[in-house]
C-alpha positions, 0 to 999 in steps of 0.5 A: 500500500502506498500514498496515491494522489487523489486522481479519479479512478477509472470508474469515476472517469467513465461517469465524468460526463454525468458528473459534468452534467450534474455540475451544470445543474449544480452551477445553476442552483448555486446561481439561484442560491446566491441571488437570494439571502441565506436562510436563517440558521435554525434555533436550538443548534449546538454551538459547533453546528452553528460554527460549521454553518457560518464557516461554510457560508463565509468561505465557500464563495472562495472555492472554485471548480476546475476543469482540465481540458485536453485538445484532441484533433479528430483524425477524420475531420481534422477538427480540434475538439476539447475533451474534459479529462479531469476535474478538481478544486481550487480557491481564490488567493487574491482579488487579482483572480489568482486561483490556487490548486494542486499541480496534479489537477492541471497536469496534462491539460491544454486548457482550463476553466474555473467555475466560481460559487455563483456559477460563473465560468471563466477560462483560466491561464496557468501562471505557474506550477511547482510539481515538487509541492503539488501546487499550481496557480491559475488566473481568471479575468473576473469582476473584482466583486466576484473575487472573495479570497480565503484568509490564510491562517497559520499551520505552525501552531496546529494541534492534533484533535483540532477541528478542520473543514475541507470544501471542494467538488468531489465527483463533480458535485460542487460546494461540498463540505465535510468535517473532521479533525487533525489526525496527525501532524508532521507527516511526509508524502511523496509529490507527483514529482517524486520528492518529499513534501514535509510537515503535511497535515493528516485528517480524517475528514472525507477527501475524495477525487475532485476534492483535491486542490480545495482548501482545508480550513480551521474553525475560524474559516482560515486556510491551514492547508490544501487538500492534496492526497488520500490514502486508499486502495479504492480511490475513495476516502478511507478516513486518511487524507493529507493536506499541504500546510499553509506555511508551504503554500504561503512560501510557494504561491507568491513566487509562482505569481511573481516568477512563474516558478519557485527559486530553491536553494541548491548545491549545484550537483547531480546525485547518483540514484539512492538504489544504486548507491545502496548496491555499492554499500554506501550510505549518504548522497554520492555526487555524480556531477558538479555544475561548473561555477556552481555552489559545490564547484566553488567550495571545491567538492569532487564528483565521481569519475569513470575509470574504464570498463564500467567502473566508477571512482566515487568522489565526495559523499554527503553524509551530513548538513549542519549537524543533521545526518544525510543518508539519502537524497530525500534527507538532502532535499528535506534539509535544503528545502528549509533554506533559502538561496544565499544561506551558508551551510556546513557539509560533512563529506566522506572521501576515501574513508575520511570525513571533513567539513566544508562550508558552502553558500547555496545557489539558486535553482529555479523549478521549471516554468509551466509548459503544456 
C-alpha cells in the first residue's frame, strides 16, 4: 500500500460526463442560491453546528471548480475538439483572480476553466506550477466583486484533535463540505514529482477525487492547508487524507505569481540514484556531477569519475548538513528545502574513508516554468 494522489479512478472517469452534467445543474442552483439571502440558521443548534454553518457560508464563495481540458484533433475531420479529462478544486488567493490548486489537477491539460460559487465560468491561464509541492496557480479575468479570497491562517501552531473543514467538488458535485479533525501532524508524502513534501497535515475528514486542490480550513474559516492526497486502495476516502500546510503554500504561491516558478536553494550537483548507491554499500548522497561555477564547484567538492570498463571512482559523499545526518537524497532535499538561496551551510563529506567539513553558500535553482 502506498500514498496515491487523489486522481479519479477509472470508474469515476467513465461517469465524468454525468458528473459534468450534474455540475451544470449544480452551477445553476448555486446561481439561484446566491441571488437570494441565506436562510436563517435554525434555533436550538449546538454551538459547533452553528460554527460549521457560518464557516461554510463565509468561505465557500472562495472555492472554485476546475476543469482540465485536453485538445484532441479528430483524425477524420481534422477538427480540434476539447475533451474534459479531469476535474478538481481550487480557491481564490487574491482579488487579482489568482486561483490556487494542486499541480496534479492541471497536469496534462491544454486548457482550463474555473467555475466560481455563483456559477460563473471563466477560462483560466496557468501562471505557474511547482510539481515538487503539488501546487499550481491559475488566473481568471473576473469582476473584482466576484473575487472573495480565503484568509490564510497559520499551520505552525496546529494541534492534533483540532477541528478542520475541507470544501471542494468531489465527483463533480460542487460546494461540498465535510468535517473532521487533525489526525496527525508532521507527516511526509511523496509529490507527483517524486520528492518529499514535509510537515503535511493528516485528517480524517472525507477527501475524495475532485476534492483535491480545495482548501482545508480551521474553525475560524482560515486556510491551514490544501487538500492534496488520500490514502486508499479504492480511490475513495478511507478516513486518511493529507493536506499541504499553509506555511508551504504561503512560501510557494507568491513566487509562482511573481516568477512563474519557485527559486530553491541548491548545491549545484547531480546525485547518483539512492538504489544504486545502496548496491555499492554506501550510505549518504554520492555526487555524480558538479555544475561548473556552481555552489559545490566553488567550495571545491569532487564528483565521481569513470575509470574504464564500467567502473566508477566515487568522489565526495554527503553524509551530513549542519549537524543533521544525510543518508539519502530525500534527507538532502528535506534539509535544503528549509533554506533559502544565499544561506551558508556546513557539509560533512566522506572521501576515501575520511570525513571533513566544508562550508558552502547555496545557489539558486529555479523549478521549471509551466509548459503544456
